[in-house]
Residue frames as a rotation matrix with the C-alpha (Angstrom) as fourth column:
MET 1
0.615 -0.612 0.497 -33.87
0.297 0.764 0.573 -68.68
-0.730 -0.205 0.651 71.72
PRO 2
0.514 -0.506 0.693 -32.44
0.806 0.007 -0.592 -67.49
0.295 0.862 0.412 68.39
ARG 3
0.793 -0.202 0.575 -31.56
-0.240 -0.971 -0.011 -64.15
0.561 -0.129 -0.818 70.08
ILE 4
0.714 -0.564 0.415 -29.38
-0.382 0.182 0.906 -65.93
-0.586 -0.806 -0.085 72.68
SER 5
0.508 -0.518 0.688 -27.72
0.704 0.710 0.015 -67.94
-0.496 0.477 0.726 69.88
ALA 6
0.610 -0.270 0.745 -26.98
0.511 -0.585 -0.630 -64.77
0.606 0.765 -0.219 67.84
GLU 7
0.816 -0.311 0.487 -25.60
-0.543 -0.700 0.464 -63.09
0.196 -0.643 -0.740 71.01
ARG 8
0.650 -0.562 0.512 -23.48
-0.024 0.659 0.752 -66.11
-0.760 -0.501 0.414 71.78
GLU 9
0.554 -0.410 0.724 -22.14
0.831 0.326 -0.451 -66.18
-0.051 0.852 0.521 68.21
GLU 10
0.695 -0.272 0.666 -21.26
0.049 -0.906 -0.421 -62.55
0.718 0.325 -0.616 68.32
ALA 11
0.767 -0.423 0.483 -19.50
-0.605 -0.226 0.763 -63.00
-0.214 -0.878 -0.429 71.69
THR 12
0.552 -0.593 0.587 -17.50
0.433 0.805 0.406 -65.94
-0.713 0.030 0.700 70.31
ARG 13
0.578 -0.317 0.752 -16.57
0.725 -0.225 -0.651 -63.90
0.376 0.921 0.100 67.25
ARG 14
0.749 -0.320 0.580 -15.37
-0.405 -0.914 0.019 -61.00
0.524 -0.249 -0.814 69.41
SER 15
0.723 -0.484 0.494 -13.39
-0.311 0.411 0.857 -63.47
-0.618 -0.773 0.147 71.58
ILE 16
0.543 -0.520 0.659 -11.70
0.781 0.601 -0.170 -64.89
-0.307 0.607 0.733 68.49
LEU 17
0.641 -0.280 0.715 -10.84
0.351 -0.721 -0.598 -61.39
0.683 0.634 -0.363 67.23
ARG 18
0.774 -0.405 0.486 -9.29
-0.632 -0.544 0.553 -60.42
0.040 -0.735 -0.677 70.61
ALA 19
0.604 -0.550 0.576 -7.34
0.079 0.761 0.644 -63.69
-0.793 -0.344 0.503 70.66
ALA 20
0.593 -0.361 0.720 -6.17
0.803 0.191 -0.565 -63.13
0.066 0.913 0.403 67.12
ARG 21
0.755 -0.314 0.576 -5.04
-0.170 -0.942 -0.291 -59.63
0.634 0.121 -0.764 67.84
ASN 22
0.703 -0.493 0.512 -3.08
-0.591 -0.004 0.807 -60.85
-0.396 -0.870 -0.294 70.83
ALA 23
0.564 -0.475 0.675 -1.51
0.464 0.859 0.216 -63.70
-0.683 0.191 0.705 68.90
PHE 24
0.632 -0.289 0.719 -0.54
0.685 -0.227 -0.692 -61.46
0.363 0.930 0.055 65.98
VAL 25
0.779 -0.359 0.514 0.90
-0.458 -0.886 0.077 -58.75
0.428 -0.295 -0.854 68.22
VAL 26
0.600 -0.565 0.567 2.93
-0.496 0.293 0.817 -61.21
-0.628 -0.771 -0.104 70.31
ARG 27
0.129 -0.528 0.839 4.09
0.339 0.819 0.463 -63.54
-0.932 0.225 0.285 67.50
GLY 28
-0.640 -0.311 -0.703 3.66
-0.487 -0.543 0.684 -61.50
-0.595 0.780 0.195 64.30
PHE 29
0.278 0.800 -0.533 1.52
-0.915 0.050 -0.401 -62.18
-0.294 0.598 0.745 61.26
HIS 30
0.096 -0.346 -0.933 3.75
-0.745 0.597 -0.298 -64.95
0.660 0.724 -0.201 59.88
GLU 31
-0.832 -0.545 -0.104 4.63
-0.320 0.624 -0.713 -66.79
0.453 -0.560 -0.693 63.09
ALA 32
-0.540 0.695 0.476 1.20
-0.585 0.097 -0.805 -66.78
-0.605 -0.713 0.354 64.68
THR 33
-0.949 0.245 -0.200 -1.04
0.026 0.692 0.722 -69.65
0.315 0.679 -0.663 63.57
THR 34
-0.056 0.986 0.157 -4.71
-0.592 -0.159 0.790 -70.33
0.804 -0.048 0.593 63.72
HIS 35
0.191 0.031 -0.981 -3.77
0.584 0.799 0.139 -72.98
0.789 -0.600 0.135 66.36
ASP 36
-0.823 -0.521 -0.229 -2.30
0.513 -0.505 -0.694 -70.13
0.246 -0.688 0.682 68.48
VAL 37
-0.664 0.657 0.356 -5.53
-0.567 -0.753 0.333 -68.13
0.487 0.020 0.873 68.02
ALA 38
0.228 0.797 -0.560 -7.70
-0.180 0.600 0.780 -71.10
0.957 -0.076 0.280 68.90
ARG 39
-0.157 -0.347 -0.925 -5.69
0.796 0.509 -0.327 -71.87
0.584 -0.788 0.196 71.99
GLU 40
-0.970 -0.239 0.038 -5.85
0.184 -0.830 -0.526 -68.28
0.157 -0.504 0.849 73.14
ALA 41
-0.465 0.875 0.137 -9.60
-0.722 -0.464 0.513 -68.19
0.512 0.140 0.848 72.51
GLY 42
-0.639 0.182 0.747 -10.19
-0.495 0.647 -0.580 -71.55
-0.589 -0.741 -0.323 74.17
LEU 43
0.536 0.821 -0.199 -11.69
-0.646 0.247 -0.722 -73.01
-0.543 0.515 0.663 71.03
SER 44
0.234 -0.406 0.883 -10.89
0.540 0.810 0.229 -75.62
-0.808 0.424 0.409 68.40
VAL 45
-0.798 -0.543 -0.261 -9.22
0.022 -0.459 0.888 -74.64
-0.602 0.703 0.378 65.12
GLY 46
-0.664 0.615 0.425 -12.38
0.720 0.374 0.585 -75.79
0.201 0.694 -0.691 63.39
SER 47
0.289 0.762 -0.580 -14.37
0.867 -0.465 -0.180 -73.25
-0.407 -0.450 -0.794 65.36
ILE 48
-0.339 -0.480 -0.809 -12.12
0.074 -0.871 0.486 -70.47
-0.938 0.105 0.331 64.07
TYR 49
-0.993 -0.116 0.025 -12.95
0.027 -0.013 1.000 -71.46
-0.116 0.993 0.016 60.48
THR 50
-0.188 0.982 0.032 -16.67
0.976 0.191 -0.107 -71.40
-0.111 0.011 -0.994 61.30
TYR 51
0.566 0.415 -0.713 -16.35
0.492 -0.863 -0.112 -67.64
-0.662 -0.287 -0.692 61.73
PHE 52
0.280 -0.589 -0.758 -13.37
-0.679 -0.680 0.278 -66.73
-0.679 0.437 -0.590 59.39
SER 53
0.970 0.213 -0.121 -12.63
-0.226 0.591 -0.774 -68.23
-0.093 0.778 0.621 55.98
SER 54
0.514 -0.856 -0.062 -8.85
0.521 0.369 -0.769 -67.97
0.681 0.363 0.636 56.22
LYS 55
0.047 -0.585 -0.809 -5.96
0.957 -0.207 0.205 -66.69
-0.287 -0.784 0.550 58.30
ASP 56
-0.816 -0.333 0.473 -5.86
0.503 -0.811 0.297 -63.64
0.285 0.480 0.830 56.04
ASP 57
0.026 0.931 0.364 -9.53
0.205 -0.362 0.910 -62.99
0.978 0.051 -0.200 56.78
LEU 58
0.614 0.124 -0.780 -8.81
0.767 0.141 0.626 -63.37
0.187 -0.982 -0.008 60.48
ILE 59
-0.489 -0.836 -0.251 -5.85
0.852 -0.518 0.068 -60.95
-0.186 -0.181 0.966 60.26
HIS 60
-0.688 0.257 0.678 -7.97
0.277 -0.770 0.574 -58.41
0.670 0.583 0.459 58.39
GLU 61
0.306 0.951 0.051 -10.96
0.242 -0.129 0.962 -58.60
0.921 -0.282 -0.270 60.71
SER 62
0.417 -0.196 -0.888 -8.95
0.908 0.135 0.397 -58.63
0.042 -0.971 0.234 63.96
VAL 63
-0.674 -0.734 -0.091 -6.91
0.730 -0.679 0.070 -55.59
-0.113 -0.019 0.993 62.98
LEU 64
-0.490 0.595 0.637 -10.00
0.136 -0.670 0.730 -53.71
0.861 0.444 0.247 61.78
ALA 65
0.539 0.740 -0.402 -11.75
0.497 0.107 0.861 -54.47
0.681 -0.664 -0.310 65.08
ALA 66
0.049 -0.602 -0.797 -8.77
0.972 -0.157 0.178 -53.31
-0.232 -0.783 0.577 67.11
ASN 67
-0.856 -0.376 0.356 -8.47
0.472 -0.849 0.238 -50.09
0.213 0.371 0.904 65.07
GLN 68
-0.110 0.910 0.400 -12.21
0.155 -0.381 0.911 -49.41
0.982 0.162 -0.099 65.43
GLU 69
0.580 0.306 -0.755 -12.08
0.756 0.143 0.639 -49.96
0.303 -0.941 -0.148 69.16
GLU 70
-0.397 -0.814 -0.424 -9.07
0.881 -0.468 0.072 -47.63
-0.257 -0.345 0.903 69.49
THR 71
-0.817 0.082 0.570 -10.68
0.279 -0.809 0.517 -44.91
0.504 0.581 0.639 67.36
ASP 72
0.187 0.982 0.029 -14.03
0.344 -0.093 0.935 -45.11
0.920 -0.165 -0.355 69.10
ALA 73
0.369 -0.124 -0.921 -12.43
0.930 0.045 0.366 -44.81
-0.004 -0.991 0.132 72.50
ILE 74
-0.674 -0.717 -0.178 -10.42
0.705 -0.696 0.136 -41.79
-0.221 -0.033 0.975 71.48
ILE 75
-0.630 0.502 0.593 -13.36
0.160 -0.662 0.732 -40.06
0.760 0.556 0.337 69.82
ARG 76
0.448 0.787 -0.424 -15.52
0.622 0.066 0.780 -40.59
0.642 -0.613 -0.460 72.89
ASP 77
0.107 -0.518 -0.849 -12.86
0.960 -0.169 0.224 -39.06
-0.260 -0.839 0.479 74.99
VAL 78
-0.858 -0.511 -0.040 -12.22
0.480 -0.828 0.291 -35.99
-0.182 0.231 0.956 72.88
GLN 79
-0.325 0.816 0.478 -15.95
0.475 -0.296 0.829 -35.26
0.818 0.496 -0.292 72.41
SER 80
0.365 0.399 -0.841 -16.20
0.930 -0.206 0.305 -34.11
-0.052 -0.894 -0.446 75.97
THR 81
0.972 0.101 0.212 -15.69
0.124 -0.987 -0.097 -30.45
0.199 0.121 -0.972 76.76
GLY 82
0.342 -0.893 -0.293 -12.37
0.582 -0.044 0.812 -28.76
-0.738 -0.449 0.505 77.00
THR 83
0.406 -0.369 -0.836 -9.96
-0.580 -0.811 0.076 -26.49
-0.706 0.454 -0.544 75.18
LEU 84
0.764 -0.240 -0.599 -8.17
-0.510 0.343 -0.789 -27.43
0.395 0.908 0.139 71.99
ARG 85
-0.283 -0.956 0.076 -5.02
-0.788 0.186 -0.586 -28.23
0.546 -0.226 -0.806 74.01
GLU 86
-0.303 0.239 0.923 -7.00
-0.773 0.505 -0.384 -30.40
-0.558 -0.829 0.032 76.44
LYS 87
0.734 0.676 0.058 -8.62
-0.475 0.572 -0.669 -32.31
-0.485 0.463 0.741 73.64
LEU 88
0.471 -0.696 -0.542 -5.32
-0.579 0.219 -0.785 -32.80
0.665 0.684 -0.300 71.86
ALA 89
-0.480 -0.671 0.565 -3.79
-0.863 0.247 -0.440 -34.04
0.156 -0.699 -0.698 75.13
ARG 90
0.108 0.592 0.799 -6.60
-0.610 0.674 -0.417 -36.55
-0.785 -0.442 0.434 75.65
ALA 91
0.915 0.238 -0.326 -6.33
-0.402 0.472 -0.785 -37.80
-0.033 0.849 0.527 72.03
ILE 92
0.110 -0.959 -0.262 -2.58
-0.711 0.108 -0.695 -38.16
0.695 0.263 -0.670 72.31
ASP 93
-0.438 -0.224 0.870 -2.94
-0.857 0.395 -0.330 -39.98
-0.270 -0.891 -0.366 75.61
GLY 94
0.555 0.704 0.444 -5.41
-0.477 0.706 -0.524 -42.40
-0.682 0.079 0.727 74.05
TRP 95
0.805 -0.347 -0.482 -3.16
-0.400 0.284 -0.871 -42.97
0.439 0.894 0.090 71.00
TYR 96
-0.205 -0.947 0.246 -0.16
-0.864 0.058 -0.501 -43.45
0.460 -0.315 -0.830 73.30
ALA 97
-0.135 0.233 0.963 -1.99
-0.775 0.580 -0.249 -46.00
-0.617 -0.780 0.103 75.45
TYR 98
0.783 0.556 0.280 -3.19
-0.250 0.693 -0.677 -48.02
-0.570 0.460 0.681 72.41
THR 99
0.888 -0.422 -0.184 0.05
-0.161 0.090 -0.983 -47.69
0.432 0.902 0.012 70.41
LEU 100
0.006 -0.992 0.123 3.17
-0.482 -0.111 -0.869 -47.19
0.876 -0.054 -0.479 72.54
ASP 101
-0.294 -0.114 0.949 2.11
-0.952 0.125 -0.280 -48.47
-0.087 -0.986 -0.145 75.91
ALA 102
0.763 0.617 0.193 0.46
-0.574 0.784 -0.235 -51.60
-0.296 0.068 0.953 74.48
GLN 103
-0.066 -0.870 0.489 3.15
-0.450 0.463 0.763 -54.30
-0.891 -0.170 -0.422 74.57
GLY 104
-0.379 -0.270 0.885 4.22
0.507 0.740 0.443 -55.46
-0.774 0.617 -0.144 71.15
VAL 105
0.650 0.757 0.065 2.15
0.469 -0.333 -0.818 -52.96
-0.598 0.562 -0.571 69.15
PRO 106
0.450 -0.473 -0.758 5.04
-0.647 -0.757 0.089 -50.89
-0.616 0.451 -0.647 67.79
ALA 107
-0.678 -0.697 0.236 6.82
-0.365 0.597 0.714 -54.01
-0.638 0.398 -0.659 66.49
PHE 108
-0.121 0.766 0.631 3.45
0.638 0.547 -0.542 -55.26
-0.761 0.337 -0.555 65.13
LEU 109
0.753 0.474 -0.456 2.96
0.024 -0.712 -0.702 -52.04
-0.657 0.518 -0.548 63.25
ALA 110
-0.078 -0.844 -0.531 6.50
-0.782 -0.278 0.557 -52.15
-0.618 0.458 -0.639 61.79
GLU 111
-0.726 -0.149 0.672 5.82
0.152 0.917 0.367 -55.66
-0.671 0.369 -0.643 60.56
ALA 112
0.286 0.922 0.263 2.48
0.637 0.022 -0.771 -54.53
-0.716 0.387 -0.580 59.12
TRP 113
0.600 -0.116 -0.791 4.09
-0.477 -0.847 -0.237 -51.59
-0.642 0.519 -0.563 57.33
ALA 114
-0.547 -0.832 -0.092 6.76
-0.622 0.330 0.710 -53.93
-0.561 0.446 -0.698 55.87
ALA 115
-0.623 0.351 0.699 4.15
0.446 0.893 -0.050 -56.51
-0.642 0.281 -0.713 54.81
SER 116
0.357 0.833 -0.423 1.95
0.131 -0.492 -0.860 -53.85
-0.925 0.252 -0.285 53.23
THR 117
-0.174 -0.493 -0.852 4.38
-0.794 -0.441 0.417 -53.58
-0.582 0.750 -0.315 50.29
ARG 118
-0.934 -0.246 -0.259 3.64
-0.352 0.758 0.548 -57.13
0.061 0.604 -0.795 49.34
LYS 119
-0.698 0.709 -0.105 0.15
0.716 0.687 -0.121 -57.83
-0.013 -0.160 -0.987 50.64
PRO 120
-0.592 0.541 0.597 -2.83
-0.003 -0.743 0.670 -55.66
0.806 0.395 0.441 49.47
LEU 121
0.378 0.784 -0.492 -4.84
0.518 0.261 0.814 -56.85
0.767 -0.563 -0.307 52.47
ILE 122
0.063 -0.467 -0.882 -2.30
0.968 -0.188 0.168 -55.48
-0.244 -0.864 0.440 54.89
ARG 123
-0.878 -0.332 0.344 -1.90
0.436 -0.851 0.292 -52.29
0.196 0.407 0.892 52.81
ASP 124
-0.116 0.924 0.364 -5.62
0.192 -0.339 0.921 -51.76
0.975 0.177 -0.138 53.17
LEU 125
0.540 0.282 -0.793 -5.43
0.796 0.137 0.590 -52.14
0.275 -0.950 -0.150 56.95
ILE 126
-0.413 -0.790 -0.452 -2.50
0.858 -0.505 0.099 -49.73
-0.306 -0.347 0.886 57.19
ALA 127
-0.777 0.191 0.600 -4.35
0.257 -0.774 0.579 -47.20
0.575 0.603 0.552 54.99
ARG 128
0.282 0.958 -0.043 -7.48
0.365 -0.065 0.929 -47.47
0.887 -0.278 -0.368 57.13
ARG 129
0.261 -0.285 -0.922 -5.50
0.962 -0.005 0.274 -47.05
-0.082 -0.958 0.273 60.34
HIS 130
-0.770 -0.638 -0.023 -3.78
0.627 -0.762 0.162 -43.95
-0.121 0.110 0.986 58.95
GLU 131
-0.524 0.626 0.577 -7.10
0.166 -0.589 0.791 -42.45
0.835 0.511 0.205 57.72
ARG 132
0.499 0.659 -0.562 -8.67
0.690 0.090 0.718 -43.00
0.524 -0.746 -0.410 61.16
THR 133
-0.124 -0.629 -0.768 -5.86
0.921 -0.360 0.147 -41.04
-0.369 -0.689 0.624 62.71
VAL 134
-0.912 -0.134 0.388 -6.32
0.329 -0.804 0.494 -38.28
0.246 0.579 0.778 60.14
THR 135
-0.069 0.983 0.172 -10.08
0.364 -0.135 0.922 -38.27
0.929 0.126 -0.348 60.85
VAL 136
0.444 0.180 -0.878 -9.61
0.894 -0.028 0.447 -37.89
0.056 -0.983 -0.174 64.60
ALA 137
-0.558 -0.722 -0.410 -7.04
0.718 -0.667 0.198 -35.13
-0.417 -0.184 0.890 64.10
SER 138
-0.765 0.322 0.558 -9.39
0.301 -0.587 0.751 -33.39
0.570 0.743 0.352 61.63
MET 139
0.288 0.919 -0.268 -12.31
0.682 -0.001 0.731 -33.47
0.672 -0.394 -0.627 64.09
ILE 140
0.256 -0.293 -0.921 -10.20
0.901 -0.272 0.337 -31.90
-0.349 -0.917 0.195 66.80
LEU 141
-0.735 -0.670 -0.103 -8.64
0.566 -0.689 0.452 -29.29
-0.374 0.274 0.886 64.57
GLN 142
-0.458 0.691 0.559 -11.97
0.470 -0.346 0.812 -28.34
0.755 0.634 -0.166 62.99
GLU 143
0.569 0.607 -0.555 -13.32
0.775 -0.169 0.609 -27.71
0.276 -0.777 -0.566 66.46
GLY 144
-0.159 -0.722 -0.673 -10.20
0.795 -0.498 0.347 -25.57
-0.586 -0.480 0.653 67.12
VAL 145
-0.869 -0.115 0.482 -11.04
0.434 -0.646 0.628 -23.47
0.239 0.755 0.611 64.06
ALA 146
0.020 0.982 0.186 -14.69
0.506 -0.170 0.846 -23.17
0.862 0.078 -0.501 65.04
SER 147
0.560 0.188 -0.807 -13.77
0.828 -0.163 0.537 -22.10
-0.031 -0.969 -0.246 68.60
GLY 148
0.912 -0.276 0.304 -11.24
-0.181 -0.935 -0.306 -19.53
0.369 0.224 -0.902 67.37
ASP 149
0.655 -0.724 0.218 -8.26
-0.069 0.230 0.971 -21.38
-0.753 -0.651 0.100 68.90
LEU 150
-0.389 -0.713 0.583 -6.93
0.680 0.204 0.704 -21.79
-0.621 0.671 0.406 65.35
ALA 151
-0.675 0.057 -0.736 -7.10
-0.368 -0.890 0.269 -19.22
-0.640 0.452 0.622 62.56
ALA 152
0.356 0.934 -0.016 -10.11
-0.428 0.148 -0.892 -19.37
-0.831 0.324 0.452 60.23
ASP 153
0.637 -0.179 -0.750 -7.81
-0.749 0.089 -0.657 -20.14
0.185 0.980 -0.078 57.27
PHE 154
-0.176 -0.695 0.697 -5.96
-0.771 0.538 0.341 -22.96
-0.612 -0.477 -0.630 59.14
ASP 155
-0.083 0.077 -0.994 -5.38
-0.841 0.530 0.111 -25.90
0.535 0.845 0.021 56.76
VAL 156
0.302 0.352 0.886 -7.06
-0.845 0.529 0.078 -28.67
-0.441 -0.772 0.457 58.74
GLY 157
0.987 0.116 -0.113 -6.50
-0.158 0.838 -0.523 -31.31
0.034 0.534 0.845 56.05
ALA 158
0.362 -0.924 -0.119 -2.75
-0.171 0.060 -0.983 -30.69
0.916 0.377 -0.136 55.71
ALA 159
-0.226 -0.438 0.870 -2.18
-0.913 -0.215 -0.345 -30.40
0.339 -0.873 -0.352 59.46
SER 160
0.576 0.539 0.615 -4.15
-0.725 0.684 0.080 -33.57
-0.377 -0.492 0.785 60.14
ARG 161
0.921 -0.303 -0.244 -2.08
0.067 0.741 -0.668 -35.55
0.384 0.599 0.703 57.64
ALA 162
0.037 -0.955 0.294 1.12
-0.406 -0.283 -0.869 -34.05
0.913 -0.087 -0.398 59.10
VAL 163
0.012 0.049 0.999 0.06
-0.996 0.088 0.007 -35.13
-0.087 -0.995 0.050 62.66
ALA 164
0.892 0.359 0.275 -0.81
-0.350 0.933 -0.083 -38.67
-0.286 -0.022 0.958 61.49
ALA 165
0.648 -0.726 -0.233 2.55
0.073 0.363 -0.929 -39.01
0.758 0.584 0.288 59.65
MET 166
-0.148 -0.728 0.669 4.41
-0.739 -0.369 -0.564 -37.68
0.658 -0.577 -0.484 62.71
LEU 167
0.368 0.335 0.867 2.70
-0.882 0.421 0.212 -40.20
-0.294 -0.843 0.451 64.98
ASP 168
0.994 -0.071 -0.078 3.70
0.028 0.892 -0.451 -43.03
0.102 0.447 0.889 62.67
GLY 169
0.288 -0.946 0.150 7.25
-0.152 -0.200 -0.968 -41.63
0.945 0.256 -0.201 62.77
ILE 170
0.024 -0.242 0.970 7.18
-0.979 -0.200 -0.026 -41.67
0.200 -0.949 -0.242 66.57
VAL 171
0.889 0.249 0.385 6.36
-0.328 0.932 0.153 -45.40
-0.321 -0.263 0.910 66.49
LEU 172
0.753 -0.652 -0.089 9.46
0.298 0.458 -0.837 -45.94
0.587 0.604 0.539 64.35
GLU 173
0.049 -0.701 0.712 11.51
-0.577 -0.601 -0.553 -43.72
0.815 -0.384 -0.434 66.66
ALA 174
0.424 0.189 0.886 10.39
-0.893 0.249 0.375 -45.75
-0.149 -0.950 0.274 69.63
ILE 175
0.989 -0.105 0.102 11.45
0.123 0.974 -0.188 -49.00
-0.080 0.198 0.977 67.89
GLY 176
0.510 -0.841 0.179 14.82
0.220 -0.074 -0.973 -47.55
0.831 0.536 0.148 66.83
SER 177
-0.109 -0.582 0.806 15.70
-0.636 -0.582 -0.506 -46.04
0.764 -0.568 -0.307 70.16
GLY 178
-0.591 -0.048 -0.805 14.22
0.378 0.865 -0.329 -48.81
0.712 -0.499 -0.493 72.31
ALA 179
-0.499 0.479 -0.722 12.07
0.750 -0.178 -0.637 -46.38
-0.434 -0.859 -0.271 74.27
PRO 180
0.139 0.595 0.792 9.32
0.878 -0.443 0.179 -44.07
0.457 0.671 -0.584 73.19
PRO 181
-0.771 -0.286 0.568 9.35
0.031 -0.909 -0.416 -40.33
0.635 -0.303 0.710 73.85
SER 182
-0.838 0.471 -0.275 7.19
0.336 0.049 -0.941 -39.32
-0.430 -0.881 -0.199 76.84
ARG 183
0.069 0.957 0.282 3.50
0.992 -0.036 -0.121 -38.46
-0.105 0.288 -0.952 76.43
PHE 184
0.487 0.074 -0.870 4.42
0.280 -0.957 0.075 -34.88
-0.827 -0.280 -0.487 77.23
GLU 185
-0.549 -0.759 -0.350 7.00
-0.153 -0.320 0.935 -34.83
-0.822 0.567 0.060 74.41
VAL 186
-0.648 0.402 0.647 4.49
0.759 0.416 0.502 -36.31
-0.068 0.816 -0.574 71.93
ARG 187
0.449 0.855 -0.261 1.95
0.830 -0.507 -0.234 -33.66
-0.332 -0.112 -0.937 72.92
ARG 188
0.148 -0.513 -0.845 4.62
0.006 -0.854 0.520 -30.93
-0.989 -0.082 -0.124 72.54
ARG 189
-0.821 -0.511 0.255 5.45
0.199 0.164 0.966 -32.17
-0.536 0.844 -0.033 69.03
VAL 190
-0.220 0.838 0.499 1.81
0.975 0.173 0.139 -32.24
0.031 0.518 -0.855 67.95
GLU 191
0.590 0.450 -0.670 1.35
0.557 -0.828 -0.065 -28.71
-0.584 -0.335 -0.739 69.25
LEU 192
-0.293 -0.792 -0.536 4.42
-0.074 -0.540 0.838 -27.59
-0.953 0.285 0.099 67.30
VAL 193
-0.774 0.040 0.632 3.09
0.587 0.419 0.693 -29.17
-0.237 0.907 -0.348 64.12
ILE 194
0.086 0.915 0.393 -0.19
0.959 -0.183 0.216 -27.31
0.270 0.359 -0.894 64.38
GLY 195
-0.419 -0.379 0.825 1.35
0.358 -0.904 -0.233 -24.07
0.835 0.198 0.514 65.61
LEU 196
0.730 0.668 -0.145 -0.03
0.385 -0.227 0.895 -23.86
0.565 -0.709 -0.423 69.15
């Protein structure tokens, strides 16, 4: 019986985190309330506070969970066989789906970047998201060096950081222009940055 209860608690927690992510993406950090999250999760507000101590805690945990889910999905996809170009294409496609194709996410990220200057909690989330992008890029580029697709002295660290910064810039470009560049264009830019 305790196992079912623990599983149910974990399922409820995941449901709350998904609801929170949706509410924060649609309404923003400041506008979304715990009432919005509770309504989306089909729970009472009191139930939310059983699992999370505050709205800030809920923001932190929901964004961390979403970032982890995105990173895990992309890593699973790029660990399969293929050339460096194919792995980069799959990684960009995953990033594109979770970042540019996901409704409201570019605006959510812009709000998070702005809030990070005032809120250490948000700054931590932004830093973790950026580092996960760097980590995925590093994995792919290190494999490229190992396979001989990239030169043995290729600076994986600098190139990974350049790719991560460029992807963040593409989010801002998409917001500013009202439309993101195509997946093909994003792939082309990444290949230019790493010299393919």
